[in-house]
Every structure is written in structure tokens, then in C-alpha cells.
N, C-alpha and C positions, 0 to 999 in steps of 0.2 A: 719137104722144104717149105711148101706153102703153109702147112700147119704150124711149123716151127716159127715162121715169120709172123703169123697171126698172133701166136702166144707172146712173142717178144714185144709186139706192138701193144698188146693189152697190158703187159707188165710195165712197159714204159709209160703208158697213160696213167696207170695207178700211181707210179712213183712221182709223176708230175703234179698230182693233186696235193696242195699244201695240207699239213697236218691239221690246221685249224678248221678246214672245211669238212672233216669227218665228224660224225655224231659222237658226242662225248657223254659220259656219265659222271656225275659229281655226287659224292656222299657227304651230307651234312653231319658232322660228328660233334657239334658244340652248340649250346643254346646262347652263346655270346653273340654280340652284334659288332663284328669287326670286318673291315673291308679286306679285299684281296691285297696281298703284299708282294706278289710274285711277278708283277708286270704283265698280266694277262697273257700268260704263256701256255694256257691249256691245263694248268695245274691249280686247283682250288686250295689256296693256302694263305691264311692270315698271318699277321705278325706273331700271334700266339701259337703258330704252327697247327692251326685247326682249319677245317673247312666249314665256314659259316654260311648261312643262307645268303647273306649279302655278297660274299665272295663268289659263291656259286652262280648267282645271277649275273655278276660282272663277267665271269668267265664265259657263261653261256651266251651272253649278248655279243661277245667277241667272236663267237663261232657262227659266222654269218651263213644263212642258207640251209642249216641243218636243224633237226629236231633233237635237242639234247634232253637228258633226263637228270633231274635233281631229286635224289631220294634221301631218306633220313636213316641214320644208323640205328641199330637195334636198341641203343640206349634211350631212344625216344619211344617210350612205351605208354604214353597217355597220362602221365602224371602232371600235376600242375607245374612242377619244376621243369617240365619239357617245353615251357613257353619261352619263345624268343622275345625279349622286350627290346624294342627298337630305341636305342640311346644315341646313335650316331646321327640320326636324322631320317629322312625318307629313304626307303629302299630304292635302288635304281629302277626306273621303269623297265619292264620286259619288252624288248624290241625285236626278239628273234624267237622262232618256234621253240618251245620247251615244255616238258611235262614235269610238273612238280608233284612228287608223291610223298606225302607225309606219313603214309602208312595207315592201316586199319587196325584199331584196337577195340576190345570190348569195353564199353563205357556204360555204366548204369544198366547193364544187361542188354545194351543195344550196340550195334556196330557204330564206331565213332573214330575220330582222328587220333593219331598218335603224337602229333606235334602241334604247337600253337604259336601264334605271332600276335603281339599286342602293341598297339600304337602306330604312329603318333596321333595325337588328339585331333589335329585340324587338317588332316589330309587322308590319303588312302594308304592302307597297308600294302596292297599289291596293285600295281597299275600296268595294264597291258596296252601298249601303244603301237598300233599299226603292225602287229605281229599276228600272222595267221597260225591256226593250229596249236594254240596254247591250251594246256589242261592243268587245272589246279585241283588236287585231290588230297584229302586226309589232313586238313589244317583246321584248327580252331582259331578264328580270326576275331579279335576284339580290339576295343580301345580307340579306333580311328573314326573319323567322320564317315568314311566309306570303307567297307571291308575290302572289296575287290572292284576295281573300275576297269572296264574294257572300252577303249576309246580309239578314235581315228581309224575307223574302218577295219578293225581287227575281225577276222572271219573264223567261224567254226570253233569258237571258244567252248571249253568243256569245264564244268564245275561239278565235282562229285565228292560225297562223303566229307563235306566241310560243315563246320558249325560257325555260323555268322552271328556274333553277338552272344555266344555261349563259351565259357571257359572250359578247359580240358576236363575239370572235375565236375562239370555240369552247372557251375555257378553262373550268374548273369554277368555278361560283359558290360562295360560302361563306355559312354561317349559316342556310341554308334548313331549315325543318322540314317545310313543306307547300308544294307548288307552287300548286295551286288548291284552294280549299275552298268547296264549295257548302253553305251553311248550311241548317238546316231550312226546308222549304217554299219553297226557291228553285228553282222548277220550270221544266221546259221548256228547259233549257240545251242548247246544242250546243257540244261540245268537239272542235275539229278539223273535218275535212271529207273529201271524197273526192278532192281534188286535192292534189298535193304542196305547192303553195303555201299550203295551208290547215293543214298539219301543225303541231301543237305538239310540242315536245320537253320531256319531264319528266325531270329528272335531279338527282342529288346532294341529294335531300331525305331527311333523317334519318328522318322518319315516313312520309308518303305523297306520292307525286307528285300524285295527284288524290284528293281526299277528298269523297265525296258522302254527306252526313250528313242523313238525313231529307228528302231532296229527291226529286222524282218526274220521270219522263219525260226523263231526260238521255240524249242521244245522244253516245257517245264514238267518234269515227270517225278513222281514219287517222293516229293519233299514234305517237310513239316514246316508250316508257317504259323507263327504266333504261339508256339508251344515249345516246351523244353524237349530234349531228346527222348523222354519217356512217352511223348505223344499225348499227355493228358494234363500237364501242369502249364498254366498260362504263362507266357513270356511275351507280352504284347508288343506288336509293331503298330505304328500309326496306321499304315496300310500294309497288308501282307504283300500284295503284288500291284504294281502300277504299270500299265501299258499305254503309251501315248505317242502321237506324232510330235514332231517339232515343226517350226515354221518352214523348214527346208526338207525334212525327211518324213516319210510316212512309215508307220508301223503296220506291216502287212504279214499275213501268214503265220501269226503267232498262235501257239496251241498250249493250253494249260490242261494237263491230264490227257486221257486217252479213253478209248472204248475198253471197258473192263470186262474180262471174261472170268467165269467161275463165280465163286461165292462173293457176295457184296461186302462182307466184313471179315477182318478188319481192313482199314485203309492201307493197302500195300500194293505192290506192283507199281503201276503208273499213277495210282491215285494220290493226289496231294491233300494233305490236311491244311485247310485255309481257314484259320480260326483265331479268335481272341483279339482281333484288331480293335484299336480304340476308335477307328473310323470305318474303314471298308476292308473286306476281305480282298476284293479285286476292284480296282478303279481304272476305268478306261477313258476317263475324262481329263484328269490332271488338274493342276493348280493354276492354270492360266500362264501368262507370260510366254515363255518359249514353248510351253507344253500345250498341245492341242488334242482334241479327242481322236482316238485311234481310227484310222481309215479302214483297217482290217483287210481281209477277213480275220476275225479273232474267234477262236473256238475254245470254249470252257466246258469240259465234260469229264465225267467219271471221278469227281472230287467230293470230299466232305467239307462243307462250308458251314462253319459254326458248330462242328462236332469234334470230339476227341478222336484219336486214331482208332480206338476200339469201336467207335460208332454208336456207343450206348449212352453217352453223356454229352450235355450241351456245353460248349465253350464259345459263346456268341461273339460275333462281330458287332460292335455296338450299334452302328447306324445302318450299314448296308452289307449284304452278302456280296452282291455284284452291282457296281454302279456303272451303268452303260449310258451315261448322260451325253447325248449327241454323238456317240461313237457310231460308226457305220459297219455293216456287214458283220454283225455279231450273232453268234449262235451259242446259246447257253443250254447245254444238254445235247440231245440228238435223237435220231429215229430208232436207234438200237437200245435194248434194255441196259446194256452196259455203259450207255452214254449219260445216264442219269446222274446229276449232282444231287447230293442230299443236303438240304438246308435246315438249319435249326437256329432258334433264338434271334435276338436283336430286333432292330426296327423294321427294315424292309429286306426281303430276300433278294429280289431283283428289281432294280430301278432303271427304267429306260425312258429317254426323252429325245424325240425328234429325229434321231439318226435313221437312215434308210436301211432296209434289209435286216431287220431285227427278228430273232426267233428265240423263244424260250420253249424247249421241247422236252417232254418226258422227264422233268425233274420231280423231286419228292421233297415236300415241305412238312416238317413236323412228324415224320415217321422214321424211326431208326432203321438203318440197314440191317440190323440184327433182329428186327421185329419189334413190335410195340411202339408206343408213342413217346416222343420227346417234345420239349417246348418248341413250338413253331415260331417263326418271325411274327411280329404284330401284323404285317401286311405281306402277303405272298409275293405277288408280282404287280408292280405299278408301271403303267404305260401312259406316257404323256406325249401326244402328237399334236403340237400346235402349228408348227411351220410346215403345213402340208405342201405349199408351193416351193419350198426351198429346203428339203431335207426329210420329208416324210410322205412322199407320194405312195410308196409301197406300204401296204398295211403291216403293222406289227403283228407277229404271229405268236399267240400263247396257246399251245396245243399239247394235249395228252399229258398234262402234269397231274400230280396227286397232291392235294392239300389237306392235311389233317390239322385243322386249325383249332385254336382255343380262344375264340372271339376274333375281333379284328375283321379283316377283309381278305378273301382269297385272291381275287383279281380286281384291280381298280383301273379303269380307263378314263383318261381326261382328254377331251377334245376329239374323241372318236378315232377312226381309222385303224382299228384293231380287229383282229379275228381271234375270238376266244373259243377254242374248239376242243371237244373230246376230253375234257379234264374232269377229275373227280374232286369235289370240294365238300368237306364235311366239317361241321362244328364252328364255322365262322359266324360272326354277327351278321355279316352280309356276304353271301357267296360271291356274287359279282356286282360291282358298283360302277355305273357309268355316269359321268357328269361333264359339264363344260360344253359350250356351243361348238358343235362339230363342223360347222361351216359346210354342211352337205355331205360329209363323209362320216357316217355313223359306224357302229360296230356290228359285226356278225357274231352272234352268240349262239352256238350250235353244238348239239351232241354232247352237252355236258351233263354230269350227274351232280346235283347239288342237294346235300342233305343236312338236316339238323341245324340249320342256321337259326340263331337265337332271334333274329329279326326277319329279314327278307332273304329268300333265295337269290333273287335278282332285284336290285334297286336301280331304277333309271331316272336320271335327272337331266336328260338332254334329248336330242332328236335323232331320227333316222336309224334307229337300232332295229336289227332283224333278230328276233328271238325264236329259234326254230329247233324242234326235235330235242328238247332238253327234258330230263327227268328231275323234277323238283319235289322233294318230299320233306315232311316234318319241319316246316319252317315255323318259327315262333309267331310270326305275324303273317302278312300276305305272302304267298309264294312268289308272285311277281308284283311289284309296285312301281307305278309311274307317277311321279310327282313333280311339282314346281322345283326348279333349282334351289337348293338350300341357300337362304339369305337373299333370294331374288324372287319374292312372291308376285312381282308384276310380270314375270316371264312364265311361259308354259313349256312343258315338254311335249313335243308333238311329232307326228309322222313316224311313230314307232309301230312295228308289226309284231304281234305276239301270236305265233302259230301261222302256218301258211295255208295253202289250198289243197294239200295232199296228205295222205297218211304219213308219208316220209317227213313231213314238216310239222307234225303235231307235237306239242308239248304235253307231257304228263305231269299233272300237278296234284299231289296227294297230301292229306293229313296236315294242311296248313292250319296254324292257330288262328288265322283270320280268313280273309277272302283268298280264293285261288288267284284271281287277277284283280288288282285294285288300281284305279286311275283317279288321281286327285288333281284338281285344277282350282287353285285359289286366285288365279289371275283376274285382276280387275280391268285389264286392257282388252278391248274388243278385238284388237289385231293379234292378240296372243292366245286366242282360244286353242285348246288342244284338239287334235284330230288323230287319235290313236286307233289303229286297227287291231281287232282280235279275230284271228282266223280259226282254224281247226285246233282244238285242244281237248283234252279229256282228263279225268281224275275223279277222286272220291274222298270222302271223309275230311273235306275242308270245312272249317268251323263257320265261315261266313258265306257270302254269295260266291258263285263261280266267277261272275263279272260284276264288279261294283264300281259305279261312276259316282264319285264324291265331289260335292261343291260344283255342280253343273259342268263336270268334265265332259269332254267330247261334245261341247256345244249343247248339252242336254238332250241329245238324240234319244228318242223313245223306242222301246221294243216294238216289233211288229205285232199286230193283232191277227188272230186266226179267224177267217171267215168260215173255212172248213178245215177239219183235221181228222183224217181217216187213216185206215190201216196202210194205204199205199200212196197217199198224196196229202198235201196241205196247200191251202191257198189263203190269200188275204188281199187287202187293199189299204190305201192310206199311208203307205211308206213313201220315202223320198223317191223321186224319179230316178230310175236306173240304179237304185240301191242294190247291193248284194245281199241276198237272204241266205242264211245258213240255218239248216235244220238239224237238230241233234236228238239222239235217243238218250233217255235217262233210265237208269236201273233202280233209282230210289227217289223218294219224295223229298229228300233234303235238298236245299237250294245250292249247296256247294259241290254238286256231283254232275258230271257228264260222262256217259258211257262210251258213245261213239258218234260219228258224224253220219247223218243219213243222206243229205243232199245239199247242193248249193245251186242257186239260181239267181237271175237278175230281174228286177222289176221293170215294167215297161214305163213309158213316158208319163202315164197317168198314175203310177204308183201301185198298179196291180201286179201280183206275183202268183206263181204256182210252182210247186216242187213235187216231183214223184220220186219214190224210193222203194226198195224191196219191202214186201208186205211184213208188217209187224203185228203182234197180237193186239186185240182190242183192249183198251184200257192202258196201253203203254204210255208213259209220260213222254211228251215230246217238247223240246225247247227250241226257240228260234231267236236269232239276232238279225238286225239289219245293220249294214255298213254303208254309209253315205258314199257317193262318188268322190267326196273329198277325203275319205278314209277314216271317218269317225264311226266306231261301233257302239251299239246300244248294249244295255243289259239284256238278260234273257226273258222272253215270254215263255210260260210253261202251261201246258194243257194236256189232257188225256185224249188219246186217239179213240175215235168211234169206228164202228164197223163200216166197211165199204158197202154202198148200196148194190143190190143184185142187178139193178138196171139203172143206167144213167138216163134220166128222163129226157133231157134235152141235148145229150151228147156233149155237155159242157159248153154249149154255144154262147151262153150268156157271158162266160168268162173269156172265151176265145174270140168272140166277135164274129162268128160265122153262122149265125142262126139263119134258117131258111125253111122252106116247105119240105116235107117228106122225111126220109131216114137220113139224118145228118151223118151218122156213122158210115153208111154206105157211100154217101157222096164224098166224104173225106177219102175213103179208099179209092174211089174212082179218080179223084184228083191226084192222088199220090202216084197212080199208075198211068194216067192218061195225059192228054195234051195240056191240062190245066195245072201241071206241076209248077211249084213256086219258081218263078224266074225273076222276082223282084229283088234287086240288090239293096242291102241295108244302107242306111246313112250313118256316118260317123261324126261324132261331136267331141271336140276337145273342151273339157269342162274347166280345166285349171292348168295354168303354167306357172312354175316357180323356178326362178333362176337365182342362184346364189354362188358368187365366185365362179368357179369352173364346173359347177354341178347344175344340171337341168333336170327337172322332174315334171311329168305330164300325167294328168288324169283324163280319161276319155271313156265314152260309152257308145253303144250301138242302138239304133232304133228298133232292132229285133232282139228279143231275149234269147240267150243261149249262143250268141255270136262269139267267135274268137277274133283275134286281132293280129295284124302284121304291122311292124314299125320300120321306119327307115330314117337314118340320119345322114344328111348331106348327100353324097354321091354313092353311098353304099346301097346294097340291095335290101328289099323288104325281107324281114325275118319275123317269125312268130314272136309275139310279145303279149304282155298283159298289163292292165292298168293297176297301179301307176307304173310308168316306165321311167327309170332314172338313169342318167348318164353321168359318170364322174370323171374328173381329171381331163376335161375337154381342153383342146387347144384354145387359147384366147382368140377371140374374133367372132365373125358372123357364122351362123349355122342355120340350117333348115330342118325342122322335124316334121315328118309325115306319118299318119296312121290311117289304116283302112280296116273296116270290119268285114268279116266273112261269116255269112249266116249258115244255119244248119244244112241248107241245101247246096252250099258251096258257092253261093253268089258273093262276089266281091264288090265292095263300094268302088265305083269307077272314078269317083272324085274324092280322093283321100283328104281328110282334114289336114291342114297345114299351119304351122306356126314358125315364123322367123324369129330368131333371138340372137343375142350377143353375149359371150362370156368374157369376163375381165380377168386379167392376171391377179393373183393374190398379192396384196401389198404388205 
């Protein structure tokens, strides 16, 4: 009886539900544009006794709270005559969940829609308004200002297998401004899919193929932008994709493409073809007004940008591949192999300006995914970071990209604050080019391979760049060139470091058509003298000098002179007080070659120095540089090593200043073991302080050669450091810097050198 009662209750509940609340299916069987004539009774029927698209939408809108289906009869088989021309006026907006399925027909050898809708000229073909869960599939949409518009917080919209701006027979549509527009807060949309049958084609739109404006979490997968359905014939959009904030809504979590697994070509699965645009493939900045740069995160990966779907031919975006101008939290590419975007043709592959948390990772420029070369962009990646205090504190990352260039520039950084890492750049005029006053935040250029540049592998026209552990080969001119900023000969480029103090920081510079490292200073201003440091580097077959100071560069600092040069040590005098002396081994007599680093030492207050190193054969050519405490490095002094003497006549006391009676060597041993062991602490001197904006830089020396240093800022603990010590992005206000030397015996300076300073907010 209980079971019977339960069944009766369920049946009663079902009977109580109105018929209009049940999901319905409507079959469009006419290309005519006629309204419903049956009084919205759940039956799609026009005055002509047909179910038209207009009538089906009217009936579906009346079925509140359900997801209806509007499908098309078999008579719609992809012919041009299967296009519904809107003559009555605008279609009613879709205000209730519905799935419109135009069907999938083979078109031009490709999956395509079976039905079409054309017009009206000054509005949208389909408008989804405050209706969640709407799907539009299998339609060729042409003729309207906007093909499909999703507005008023419609959620989880799906568009698949549609042609926007292309007629059913593959001809160009007319009158389109935007293919699909996702209005503010229309979140969670899926545009396309991973199957060929789910691909949308966006073409012939004067403004944007796809416009994501203030919408979140959109997945853009497997579509063709800027090409016809064949994937190779240009059908240009002004912009293929635009993603922006509005004044009230942020665009976050949008993703174009995906990590691609398997073979790289052709562009299928989640890969989008983003090509042929008259302006930009992807624009994250917008046109101003209500549009603002995307807040992000925005991810663009696994796409062909400027290529056909086959991946073997160029179909360039005229000005930009990706324009990330002031957008934030942008990742172009990614850390996996399948994240690479392939860029070809056009002006600039990736343009970024000022937005925080930008990364271009693992992309490929000028190399076809099928193998071989294609025309690259004129400029690979452009990074412009001016507003460091208001939108650029985090460095822009350009890492692990491949640039197969044909002239132009691989990576260009303006105003610093970029990390250019681990990339391969070949065939550019300039592999890496830095310029613009960086206001204390230069670039880190590290672990790159730069080959066959027609001019310079690296060209520097600004300050504070660190160039470490790069391989630079076969440059047409100097491998690395530091020069005055172009157009501003009264300024110098200074405080750059080429090569560090360890093997892991050495640059290898080979086969340059000019010098290995060339520093040019035409500045007539005494305040703008260059002070560029050259640390450990090596290389051979460079046509010019290994280090060449042109036009009194680096304040005209002279190479050190050798007083002695033997198999296991070198010494000299007359260098600047506390200068760093680096000693190198040469394998050949040509001036543009360095084989390895032998030693590094510091001169004393009187300019005397001595360096020891593992024994080398007699006659080996040895080179040396001095670097002033201010950071200016000289050219190389070169001399052949002589044999070590069998007996040191005076134990080296004349140099060491410990001459006395008797056997000096034995006395030294006694001192090392006995009560006279070194207990004298070194004295620390701060030579120079430079404060610029929120960056502070200090150079310092010890009274004892071979000392190390420990630094402290404000209330933090002392930590190991080296000169020069630079702090970036400090808080505005008062600060205290301290440094103390630690000698070889472990004695610490008990009175650290101290400097008070103030940093100012950037204006």
C-alpha cells in the first residue's frame, strides 16, 4: 500500500507540471522568415504552415526554465539556397536555454554548417540575452553588424561548427563588423572544440572575429580566424580576437588554444589558426573608451599565428601577432613543448607594454611546425616597460623561445625590467637590442644562443644590463656592442656587466666579424662617462679585439702592466686602488681570442696586485684586465709567461711588505701556525653611492686583498654580497646600508661602513 501510494504521488506530480515546462524539440523545415502564428502553444507553425527559425525561437522562449532544441530538417544540406534571409526584422532575442543545431555538412572538403542566416545589416543575427546554457551550432551567419551577440550575463554559451562572415558555399559574407561578441560578464563560454566538426570559422569582419569584452573563463579552441574554411585562403578580419576589460567588468581566466599533444602540424585539435588580420591576430588592449586592457590571467598557447592551417605557408597578421599593450597576467606560450605558438610574417610577433606579470615562453618564430623556415615577423618580441612604479614592477619574462629571423630584431627591450633567458636567436640583424633609460632596472640577458646576426649579437644602448652565460657566434660586426643611445650622443650607456665572476656566468663569443666586445662612448659630458664592466668571457676567431674601448669609453682606463709574469703567478703595480684584476689564458696570438680564466684578484690601496693560478707551460700567452671600483674595465694586456724561478730569493717580501732578517719563508710558516697569526680586521670603504628612484647601488672595497663582504639593509641581517651591490624596488623613504669586509683569516670589520639614503616614489 505504501509503494502504491508513492507511485500515485509521483504520477500526480508529473500531471501537475504544465506542458510548456517540458523540454521541447522544434524542427525548422523552411528557409522563409515568418513569425509563429499559433499563439505560442508549444507548436512551431507559421502562417505558411511551416516551422521557421523565427517561430521556433518564439516558441522556445515561451518554454521557460527548460533547454529546448531547435534543429533543421534534412532539406537543409549546405546549399546557398538553405540560407534564411531575414526580411521581417530582427529575430527575437533568445531569453531561455536552447540548443540550435543547424547540422553538419561537408563543405569544400571540410566539415561545415548545413543552414545559413543572413542579415539584418545594422544589428545582430542572433542575440542571447540573460539566458544560460545556450548553444549555437551548424550555422553560416552573414550580413549583420554582429553575427552572434551574448549579453546581460548569459553563462556557459557554446558556439561550434559555425561560419561567421562566410556563406554556405564558401563565399565571403558582407556587412559584418564582429563575428561573435561576448558582452560583459557573459562567462564560461566555449568557442569551438577539439574536433574538426566543432570548428568555427571567423572571417571578413571589419572589427573583430571574436570580441570577448569583460567576460571570464572563455575557452577558444580549434577555430579558424582570418581564413576561409579551407584554412589557407585569406578572409581578413580587422582583429581576429580581442579580449578586454570594460570600465566595470574584468576579463579574467580566458584561454586561447591549449597544450597540444602529438604532432605539431597541421593545426587541428585545440590549435587555432589566427592569421590574416589587417591589424592584430590577438589584441588584449582594445580601442579605448569603454574598453580597457585585459586584467587576466590570459593564456595564449598552442596556436598558429600568421600561418595557414597546414603550417607550411605564411598568412601574416599585418601589424601584430599578439598585442599585449598594458594587459596584465598574460602568458604567451608555456613551459610544455605543446604550449608553443608558431609565429610567422607581419610586423611584430609579440608586443608587450607595461602590464605586470607578462611572459613569452617557448614560442617559435620563423620556423614552420612542419620543419623548415617560413618568413618570420620583422621583430620577434618587443617589451616596453616604462611605468615601473605603476604597472611594471615584475620583470617581463622572455624565455626559451626560438627565433629563426631574416634580419630585424629577435628581442627588443625598451626601458629595461625584462629577463631575456634561454632563447635561440639566429639570422637577425640584432639578436637582442636594449635601449631607453631603465631608471635603475636593467635587463637580465642570460643563457641565450645568438647566431649569425648580420650586425651585433647583442646591442646595448642603456644601463644596468647583466649579460651572463650566453653563446654568441658568427655576428657580422661585434658580438656584443655597448654604445651611446641612438640619437642622443650626449648620453652614455653605463653600469652594464658582460660576463660575471664564475664559469657559470661566462659568455662565449666566437667568429665575430668585428670585436668580441665593443664599448663606444661619444659622450662629451663629463657626467655621462661610461663605466661598463667586462668579467669572465671566452671565445676565438673574432676578427677584432676581444675587448675594444672606442672614443675614450670607460673613462679611458688603461690595461694593467705586468711586473712579473710566470708559470704560476703574475704581478704588477700602477693600477687603480682596489681595482679588480682578471688574468686569462690565451691559446692563440690573435687579439680576439681568450681560452679561459686563470685568476681574479684585487689590487691594494697602492695599486699593487698579485695573482696565482695553476701552473701553465712556459711561453703561454696571458692576458689581463683591470676593472676600477666604479666598474670600468680596460682592454687586455697580453704577454708570454716565463718560467717560475727555482728559488724565490727574497720570499716575495718586496711585494708583500714583510721583509726581515733570516729565512722569510720559515718565518711565515711560523706565523701561520703560532701566536702571530693574523688577527687584524680589515677596514671597509664605500667608494660610491648611486640612488635613482627606488633603486640604490653601492660600490665598496676592503683594505685587504682577497676579502669577501657582507651587506645589510635597514634591520635585516648581514648576508654575503659583492661589489657592486644593487637593491631594486625599495619602499619610498629612509634607508640605511651597511657593509663589512671579511679577510682571508676570517676577521670581520668591527665598524662596518654605513650610508644613509632616501628613495623617492616614481612620478
